[in-house]
VOGU-3710 file (C-alpha; in Angstrom, 3 decimals, decimal comma):
1> mgyqvlarky> -51,268/-4,365/-6,618  -49,230/-5,780/-3,736  -46,389/-4,054/-1,922  -43,376/-3,171/-4,051  -39,956/-3,102/-2,441  -38,103/0,203/-2,545  -35,511/-1,039/-5,041  -38,291/-1,687/-7,603  -40,583/1,170/-6,660  -37,867/3,807/-7,084
11> rpqrfadvag> -36,097/2,214/-10,014  -34,967/4,987/-12,405  -37,058/5,425/-15,541  -34,907/8,055/-17,241  -31,176/8,415/-17,857  -31,120/11,526/-15,665  -32,441/9,548/-12,697  -29,527/7,093/-12,667  -27,079/8,031/-9,897  -23,329/7,830/-10,303
21> qdhvtvtlmn> -23,124/6,638/-13,941  -22,858/9,910/-15,858  -20,063/8,585/-18,065  -22,504/5,954/-19,388  -25,708/7,952/-19,590  -24,133/10,956/-21,336  -22,503/8,708/-23,962  -25,749/6,862/-24,680  -27,715/10,117/-24,880  -25,222/11,505/-27,409
31> altqnrvahg> -25,384/8,283/-29,419  -29,176/8,543/-29,580  -28,980/12,208/-30,608  -26,476/11,445/-33,391  -28,243/8,224/-34,415  -25,053/6,227/-33,749  -26,657/3,229/-32,085  -24,451/0,140/-31,884  -25,744/-3,383/-32,464  -24,129/-4,766/-29,278
41> yifsghrgig> -23,498/-3,422/-25,775  -21,814/-4,897/-22,704  -22,668/-3,302/-19,351  -20,326/-4,496/-16,597  -19,733/-3,566/-12,994  -20,621/-4,065/-9,353  -23,994/-5,541/-8,374  -26,948/-3,226/-7,931  -25,530/-0,151/-9,668  -27,916/0,140/-12,629
51> kttiarilaq> -26,696/-2,129/-15,445  -30,056/-3,758/-16,228  -31,882/-0,520/-15,441  -29,904/1,412/-18,062  -30,436/-1,435/-20,537  -34,214/-1,065/-20,095  -34,071/2,720/-20,374  -32,037/2,404/-23,573  -34,582/-0,089/-24,925  -37,379/2,402/-24,170
61> alncrkevgs> -35,456/5,196/-25,887  -34,869/3,059/-28,989  -38,493/1,934/-29,310  -40,255/5,060/-27,987  -42,999/6,090/-30,414  -42,522/9,813/-29,829  -40,121/11,665/-32,082  -37,077/13,276/-30,507  -37,615/17,048/-30,419  -41,370/16,878/-30,145
71> aerptpepcg> -43,327/18,435/-27,299  -43,826/15,015/-25,683  -40,140/14,087/-26,111  -37,842/17,114/-26,336  -34,680/15,065/-25,580  -33,544/11,516/-26,386  -34,949/10,454/-23,023  -37,901/8,035/-23,422  -41,282/9,673/-23,004  -42,395/7,002/-20,525
81> vcescteikq> -46,078/7,267/-21,461  -46,403/5,698/-24,884  -47,485/2,085/-25,274  -43,999/0,817/-26,048  -42,397/2,557/-23,043  -45,164/1,336/-20,741  -44,847/-2,285/-21,870  -41,067/-2,266/-21,520  -41,345/-0,864/-17,966  -43,800/-3,615/-17,073
91> gnavdvieid> -41,618/-6,280/-18,672  -44,160/-7,599/-21,206  -43,016/-5,941/-24,423  -43,077/-8,319/-27,390  -39,972/-6,950/-29,060  -37,835/-6,535/-25,933  -36,782/-9,973/-24,759  -35,074/-10,261/-21,355  -33,214/-13,523/-20,892  -31,734/-14,831/-17,648
101> aatnrgidev> -28,447/-16,156/-18,980  -27,803/-17,987/-15,715  -30,534/-20,531/-16,597  -30,686/-20,129/-20,395  -26,986/-20,587/-20,930  -26,748/-23,594/-23,230  -26,158/-23,844/-26,944  -29,753/-24,884/-27,692  -31,195/-21,701/-26,141  -28,696/-19,533/-28,026
111> rklrddaryd> -29,474/-21,288/-31,317  -33,170/-20,529/-30,807  -32,323/-16,900/-30,016  -30,207/-16,717/-33,177  -33,015/-18,116/-35,317  -35,621/-15,732/-33,848  -33,357/-12,732/-34,391  -33,682/-13,094/-38,152  -37,338/-12,058/-38,101  -38,450/-8,421/-38,052
121> pardrykiyi> -39,874/-6,968/-34,828  -43,602/-7,491/-34,364  -44,427/-3,822/-33,806  -41,549/-1,626/-32,651  -38,490/-0,272/-34,437  -35,961/-2,660/-32,881  -35,935/-6,194/-31,593  -33,848/-5,962/-28,420  -32,288/-8,831/-26,464  -31,206/-8,111/-22,860
131> ldeahqitea> -28,988/-10,913/-21,510  -28,596/-10,659/-17,736  -25,595/-12,384/-16,071  -24,180/-12,917/-19,548  -20,874/-14,272/-18,255  -22,613/-17,553/-17,360  -23,311/-18,429/-20,987  -21,209/-21,420/-22,034  -18,310/-21,067/-24,435  -20,070/-23,195/-27,054
141> afnallktle> -23,169/-20,984/-26,808  -21,056/-17,857/-27,232  -19,465/-19,388/-30,323  -22,909/-20,083/-31,740  -23,837/-16,429/-31,186  -20,590/-15,084/-32,595  -21,536/-14,749/-36,264  -24,939/-13,256/-35,502  -23,353/-10,743/-33,116  -20,741/-9,773/-35,702
151> eppshvvfmm> -23,210/-9,200/-38,567  -26,670/-8,898/-37,012  -29,789/-7,792/-38,873  -30,253/-4,036/-38,810  -33,277/-4,324/-36,515  -31,535/-6,272/-33,720  -29,681/-4,830/-30,691  -27,983/-7,037/-28,094  -27,403/-5,808/-24,537  -25,414/-7,946/-22,098
161> attepenipq> -25,205/-7,167/-18,381  -22,515/-8,875/-16,320  -20,560/-8,614/-13,089  -17,646/-10,608/-14,541  -16,714/-9,199/-17,944  -13,410/-11,081/-17,935  -15,388/-14,333/-18,343  -16,928/-13,157/-21,610  -14,742/-14,274/-24,542  -12,607/-11,593/-26,115
171> tirsrcqhfs> -14,156/-12,376/-29,509  -17,539/-11,295/-28,106  -16,206/-8,233/-26,304  -14,430/-6,965/-29,407  -17,749/-6,912/-31,300  -19,599/-4,842/-28,674  -19,320/-1,448/-27,055  -18,180/-2,069/-23,483  -19,344/0,266/-20,687  -17,731/-0,256/-17,291
181> fhavkfddil> -20,019/0,989/-14,518  -18,651/2,621/-11,369  -19,583/1,837/-7,802  -22,063/4,462/-6,640  -20,482/7,107/-4,416  -21,434/7,380/-0,773  -22,849/10,891/-1,228  -25,021/9,793/-4,160  -26,463/6,881/-2,196  -27,040/9,128/0,816
191> aqlrmiadae> -28,910/11,697/-1,295  -31,111/8,984/-2,818  -31,916/7,508/0,619  -32,812/10,950/1,959  -35,152/11,542/-0,987  -36,837/8,160/-0,538  -37,217/8,704/3,219  -39,048/11,959/2,525  -41,229/10,322/-0,130  -42,096/7,417/2,181
201> qvtaeadala> -42,718/9,764/5,118  -40,071/8,092/7,252  -38,300/9,992/10,024  -34,617/9,130/9,758  -31,597/10,343/11,702  -28,652/11,553/9,657  -26,412/8,901/11,241  -28,969/6,218/10,379  -28,997/7,140/6,692  -25,209/7,309/6,697
211> llaeagdgsm> -25,065/3,790/8,126  -27,409/2,543/5,406  -25,355/4,233/2,697  -22,129/2,775/4,071  -23,692/-0,684/4,319  -24,607/-0,458/0,630  -20,870/-0,588/-0,160  -21,291/1,154/-3,513  -24,518/-0,663/-4,446  -27,707/1,369/-4,560
221> rdalsimdqa> -29,862/-1,750/-4,565  -28,155/-3,170/-1,475  -28,664/0,102/0,399  -32,353/0,214/-0,553  -32,841/-3,423/0,474  -31,376/-2,753/3,914  -33,452/0,425/4,205  -36,601/-1,566/3,371  -35,773/-3,995/6,159  -34,966/-1,174/8,578
231> iasapiedgk> -38,288/0,563/7,957  -40,135/-2,691/8,603  -38,410/-3,114/11,983  -38,493/0,563/13,018  -40,732/1,812/15,852  -43,715/3,992/14,889  -43,938/7,521/16,273  -46,835/9,807/15,292  -47,774/7,410/12,529  -44,278/7,456/10,975
241> aklsaaqire> -41,484/4,915/11,110  -38,410/6,313/12,856  -34,966/5,121/11,837  -32,177/5,456/14,397  -28,524/4,527/14,155  -28,720/2,190/17,146  -31,681/0,314/15,673  -29,920/-0,140/12,313  -26,722/-1,371/13,979  -28,715/-3,919/15,935
251> lmgsvpnavf> -30,517/-4,970/12,768  -27,282/-5,443/10,819  -25,372/-6,895/13,780  -22,682/-4,235/13,467  -20,687/-2,519/16,200  -20,442/1,279/16,578  -17,143/2,587/15,294  -16,691/4,311/18,647  -15,970/0,817/20,006  -13,201/0,273/17,477
261> erlmeavaqg> -11,790/3,679/18,324  -11,516/2,599/21,968  -9,970/-0,709/20,936  -7,281/1,049/18,906  -6,621/3,483/21,756  -5,962/0,479/24,001  -3,625/-0,917/21,331  -1,747/2,382/21,048  -1,298/2,529/24,841  -0,289/-1,130/25,111
271> qsaelmqqln> -3,175/-1,931/27,485  -3,606/-5,652/26,906  -6,042/-6,199/29,777  -8,295/-3,332/28,672  -8,304/-4,657/25,102  -9,300/-8,148/26,223  -12,041/-6,800/28,499  -13,641/-4,769/25,721  -13,393/-7,729/23,365  -15,056/-9,913/25,985
281> vlvnaghsas> -17,992/-7,481/26,203  -18,460/-7,583/22,431  -18,317/-11,373/22,170  -20,676/-11,842/25,130  -23,127/-9,443/23,455  -23,450/-11,954/20,620  -21,155/-10,454/17,991  -19,360/-13,119/15,991  -15,590/-13,144/15,861  -15,615/-13,107/12,067
291> slarqmaryl> -17,917/-10,070/11,944  -15,762/-8,174/14,449  -12,597/-8,889/12,478  -14,232/-7,770/9,233  -15,480/-4,509/10,765  -12,104/-3,901/12,382  -10,386/-4,333/9,001  -12,792/-1,833/7,436  -12,168/0,647/10,272  -8,394/0,324/9,875
301> rntlmaklag> -8,710/0,821/6,126  -10,541/4,091/6,724  -7,927/5,037/9,324  -5,158/4,471/6,796  -6,922/6,604/4,175  -7,345/9,402/6,720  -3,639/9,140/7,570  -2,598/9,277/3,931  -4,922/11,915/2,506  -6,564/13,730/5,403
311> eqtellqist> -9,990/13,747/6,952  -11,825/15,249/3,963  -10,462/12,945/1,267  -12,765/11,277/-1,243  -11,124/7,990/-0,314  -13,365/7,978/2,765  -16,945/7,010/1,918  -18,317/7,604/5,423  -20,199/10,273/7,353  -18,656/13,420/8,799
321> derarvarta> -18,657/12,062/12,369  -16,962/8,858/11,242  -14,339/10,862/9,350  -13,450/12,717/12,543  -13,274/9,428/14,438  -10,873/7,683/12,067  -8,788/10,879/11,883  -8,348/10,759/15,668  -7,285/7,124/15,473  -4,868/7,911/12,635
331> mlfteeeitr> -3,032/10,366/14,888  -2,110/7,521/17,245  -0,083/5,549/14,694  2,332/5,962/11,810  1,523/4,798/8,285  3,704/1,727/8,760  1,993/0,814/12,029  -1,516/1,164/10,564  -0,516/-0,938/7,568  0,956/-3,606/9,835
341> nmqivlrtfd> -2,150/-3,609/12,047  -4,363/-4,002/9,008  -2,290/-6,941/7,776  -2,626/-8,635/11,168  -6,407/-8,146/11,260  -6,866/-9,353/7,672  -4,779/-12,438/8,379  -6,828/-13,065/11,511  -10,058/-12,726/9,512  -8,808/-15,277/6,965
351> elnyrqeqrf> -7,846/-17,720/9,705  -11,253/-17,444/11,389  -12,927/-18,991/8,347  -11,492/-22,436/9,071  -10,871/-22,381/12,821  -12,991/-24,101/15,444  -12,326/-21,835/18,423  -12,878/-18,515/16,690  -12,895/-16,462/19,876  -9,427/-17,680/20,858
361> hlelgmmkli> -7,981/-16,816/17,473  -9,604/-13,390/17,510  -8,094/-12,705/20,936  -4,734/-13,911/19,666  -4,971/-11,552/16,702  -5,788/-8,616/18,999  -2,800/-9,448/21,196  -0,601/-9,402/18,105  -1,671/-5,795/17,598  -0,355/-4,977/21,070
371> haqrllpiee> 2,916/-6,804/20,538  3,459/-5,236/17,119  3,635/-1,790/18,733  6,803/-2,846/20,534  8,721/-3,558/17,336  11,456/-1,114/16,383  11,702/0,060/12,772  14,760/-1,428/11,074  16,021/2,084/10,282  15,979/3,048/13,956
381> llsgvaagvv> 17,686/-0,189/14,929  20,432/0,232/12,354  20,912/3,869/13,324  21,429/2,915/16,946  23,849/0,116/16,080  25,864/2,301/13,732  26,228/5,098/16,260  27,305/2,694/18,990  29,835/0,741/16,908  31,686/3,744/15,564
391> arpaaqatpr> 32,331/5,215/18,996  33,015/1,951/20,816  36,731/1,118/20,333  38,413/4,472/20,755  39,471/3,990/24,360  40,732/0,427/23,782  43,146/1,130/20,947  46,842/0,315/21,034  49,274/2,278/18,860  50,350/0,515/15,693
401> paaapasrpa> 54,092/0,262/14,925  55,610/2,396/12,231  56,497/-0,712/10,200  55,553/-4,347/10,438  58,225/-6,861/11,583  60,228/-8,327/8,760  59,160/-11,896/9,537  55,432/-11,123/9,465  53,787/-12,580/6,352  52,327/-9,985/4,040
411> aapvahspfg> 48,525/-9,881/4,151  46,541/-9,764/0,930  43,766/-7,239/1,323  41,441/-6,442/-1,550  42,098/-3,045/-3,087  39,598/-0,581/-4,484  40,220/-0,037/-8,187  38,609/2,626/-10,342  39,075/0,521/-13,475  36,429/-2,133/-12,801
421> ggggggwsst> 36,997/-5,805/-12,429  35,449/-8,780/-10,839  34,235/-7,321/-7,545  30,850/-5,987/-8,503  30,259/-3,653/-5,580  29,688/-5,947/-2,570  31,739/-6,333/0,607  33,872/-9,457/0,670  36,680/-10,801/2,800  40,007/-12,472/2,054
431> kpsaplgpva> 42,279/-14,533/4,246  45,932/-13,685/4,893  48,303/-15,130/2,338  49,937/-17,079/5,189  48,843/-17,683/8,758  50,538/-15,756/11,498  52,624/-18,454/13,156  54,033/-18,688/16,664  57,499/-17,564/15,604  56,161/-14,370/14,120
441> vkksteqgft> 54,147/-13,692/17,244  57,187/-14,303/19,418  59,381/-12,051/17,329  56,785/-9,347/17,388  56,607/-9,629/21,139  60,344/-9,303/21,450  60,222/-6,085/19,471  57,451/-4,712/21,635  54,541/-5,125/19,280  52,330/-7,323/21,405
451> aaaepargfa> 49,064/-5,694/20,289  49,904/-5,493/16,627  50,122/-9,157/15,676  46,495/-10,256/16,008  44,925/-7,085/14,558  46,923/-7,741/11,398  44,895/-10,916/10,868  41,688/-9,004/11,480  42,751/-6,506/8,867  43,433/-9,175/6,284
461> etatetvgal> 40,152/-10,979/6,985  37,967/-7,890/6,761  39,559/-5,983/3,920  36,846/-5,005/1,476  36,314/-4,765/-2,256  34,052/-2,674/-4,459  35,541/-3,408/-7,876  38,990/-4,396/-8,995  41,590/-7,062/-8,443  43,588/-8,328/-5,500
471> avapdvsgmg> 46,625/-6,329/-4,446  49,214/-6,798/-1,729  49,187/-3,965/0,787  52,345/-1,909/0,358  54,550/-0,596/3,089  52,769/2,494/4,448  55,528/5,064/4,369  54,435/7,351/1,575  53,509/10,992/1,558  53,558/13,082/4,631
481> apeadairas> 50,674/13,772/6,940  49,773/17,248/5,610  49,001/15,965/2,101  47,037/12,964/3,429  45,121/15,235/5,787  44,249/17,539/2,896  42,885/14,599/0,902  40,910/13,447/3,925  39,365/16,885/4,455  38,423/17,200/0,776
491> vqgalehsgh> 36,845/13,729/0,622  34,996/14,322/3,884  33,551/17,562/2,497  32,487/15,814/-0,721  30,731/13,088/1,273  28,904/15,617/3,421  27,862/17,591/0,347  26,510/14,403/-1,279  24,405/13,502/1,760  26,633/10,703/3,113
501> asaavllgaa> 26,934/12,159/6,610  27,661/8,849/8,330  30,486/7,967/5,951  31,890/11,492/6,290  32,027/11,246/10,093  33,571/7,764/9,998  36,270/8,589/7,435  36,924/11,978/8,971  37,998/10,176/12,168  40,213/7,721/10,260
511> vwtvdgatvr> 43,970/7,802/9,622  44,816/8,479/5,957  48,190/7,568/4,514  49,252/7,702/0,877  51,610/5,381/-0,963  52,411/6,007/-4,578  49,612/3,746/-5,886  47,196/3,484/-2,966  45,366/5,626/-0,442  45,029/3,725/2,814
521> ievavmgkkm> 42,132/4,687/5,104  42,284/3,117/8,551  39,022/3,456/10,486  38,092/2,621/14,061  37,211/-1,008/14,809  33,917/-1,851/13,079  32,165/-4,983/11,898  32,306/-5,743/8,200  28,533/-5,472/7,743  28,299/-2,145/9,532
531> laltvnaaae> 31,215/-0,807/7,497  29,412/-1,884/4,307  26,275/-0,136/5,508  28,057/3,097/6,398  30,388/3,335/3,378  28,110/1,978/0,679  28,572/1,847/-3,075  27,285/5,394/-3,570  29,709/6,761/-0,970  32,594/4,859/-2,543
541> kvirqeltrl> 31,756/6,427/-5,901  31,955/9,878/-4,323  35,339/9,006/-2,756  36,728/7,747/-6,060  35,533/10,823/-7,963  37,039/13,173/-5,394  40,396/11,345/-5,429  40,449/11,583/-9,223  39,650/15,297/-9,055  42,504/15,871/-6,600
551> gapgrflivp> 44,959/13,921/-8,721  45,476/11,436/-5,881  45,800/7,684/-6,465  42,460/6,299/-7,653  42,872/3,049/-5,715  42,050/3,110/-2,017  41,813/0,696/0,900  39,373/1,059/3,782  40,870/-0,939/6,636  38,689/-1,597/9,686
561> gtgagaaaap> 39,796/-2,579/13,132  43,497/-1,754/13,584  45,349/0,317/16,104  46,200/3,535/14,324  42,643/4,143/13,244  41,455/3,643/16,758  44,119/5,937/18,054  42,869/8,639/15,749  39,254/8,208/16,795  37,730/11,375/18,209
571> tavqpvmgsv> 37,525/11,993/21,887  34,403/13,166/23,600  32,204/15,320/21,413  32,522/19,068/21,885  29,107/20,272/20,774  28,501/23,506/18,920  25,441/25,487/19,928  22,467/24,429/17,797  24,326/21,529/16,150  23,233/17,919/15,804
581> qaealkhpmv> 25,758/16,961/18,491  24,250/19,421/20,938  20,762/18,163/20,147  21,801/14,548/20,684  23,605/15,226/23,951  20,510/16,937/25,382  18,295/13,942/24,614  16,921/12,409/27,871  17,878/8,868/26,839  21,453/9,907/26,101
591> erareifkae> 21,757/11,766/29,373  20,366/8,772/31,250  22,781/6,386/29,511  25,757/8,590/30,353  24,650/8,712/33,963  24,099/4,950/34,339  27,210/3,760/32,492  29,476/6,706/33,370  30,043/7,029/29,634  31,165/9,760/27,299
601> vrsvldlrqk> 29,959/10,388/23,745  32,852/10,199/21,301  30,985/10,700/18,036  27,489/11,503/16,812  26,231/10,279/13,448  23,211/12,004/11,895  21,510/9,179/9,995  18,344/11,088/9,234  17,438/11,545/5,569  18,449/14,882/4,178
//
């Protein structure tokens, strides 16, 4: 007999020999023990993981001539030595018909199969049909098989193996027992390769077998095929083939993961020139751009798994050395950065499939990795903007008059109402009920209120609404300062307790005044969007609940950008030992900014999640 490839030579002949499919083999063994054999089976899953092999073993077990429990066959496993088992292994059994559904897929072939199924088996207990690549059978052929599959003769068993079970009609699937096969685990493939290497008297490095197992990508047959090729190309030492990791990488055209580790180190350090030089070495060595991008994507995937679940997670189907390598790379980046890098590499890989100058596009994709490291997270950006805007206007404020001039048109800000209404929770703006004309400006100037006229327009344009209806701002001459200050302190404490530290700091520095129906909160000058970000819907709910608890008016106005609020803004921060303020003031960037701009820190907002 001629040479047999490893995938055929070491094909399992018993259920116990099948690696990684215990959920299937145990169920079938129990069914044989209990005599609960179905008339139809669908075996689906990845290529090269044992679907057809288990179908043949099941056929042997069904037609084995030895009785279960006898000395020759103590378990439901086939004996493997009787005439029926031997013929099925060799593929020439009369009553076990294997059909390649990829070529025998038409309605005429299925009609013939249906007609033949009516006759009793020639010799064995069952007539068994094994349909490989069953998903390629046409819809008309499946319909012709439907009635026979639903009510088959008692001596017929159908077994269908497929990699695409979704393409088999639901009417067929509902009449069969469906077994979904798993991809074979890395450790199971590695153990099988080690056993075969010993049996074939091949000297193999541990890293070499790990590379073969990883290249199998969950398929035992693929790993054995690559191993067969590697043994054929391996050098002979002392009469034995010797497999080395370097030889297998050269055979498969792959790059050592140590190279990708260096590439990602260059990315983390922003070394564009170093990255391009290493890429140039790889391309000049003959590695295709598409292959490099694919291997880089796989390396980043493993890096992400190591970042998420640690070095020893089952999500990593690689050797111990490779686990340590991706763990080191994972320490260089955050989860978000690794995810973004992986997206860039995958997009680059997709683009390489239809690009002419693949090298240029690969280099462009690698440069994107460098540039992506310079992006600031949106949270950090917003935190910096919020901190800067709150403290900015304190020194530029002008005191607001006790009462507006009589001739000034009344603005129409939007009031907060606890009783619902048309607002819906977003920030909106309203215009003044009448423009501030020249006469009003002149009169204001005559009375000494030069800085108060224009801010009044800003107030009317940026007044905000959560829910409720429009209301004209009343004359602010209500309760005295002690009661307003008490309300402010209570609301500030409630905000801090609820985790709204930014809103608590902002409103704690505001001026609070109370009129019979409204609480007016005048904050330092701030943009409408930043105010909406700082005092969001959740914070407003806390404010409303606290006002209700205190018996204060439930309606409140938050007014940005006018003089009194600015006047009440805090002066330079007086840090308490061990506080957030003290920590912020000791930061090197803050110290450097104060030195360059001769600045002082007026407020510190802790925007970190509690």
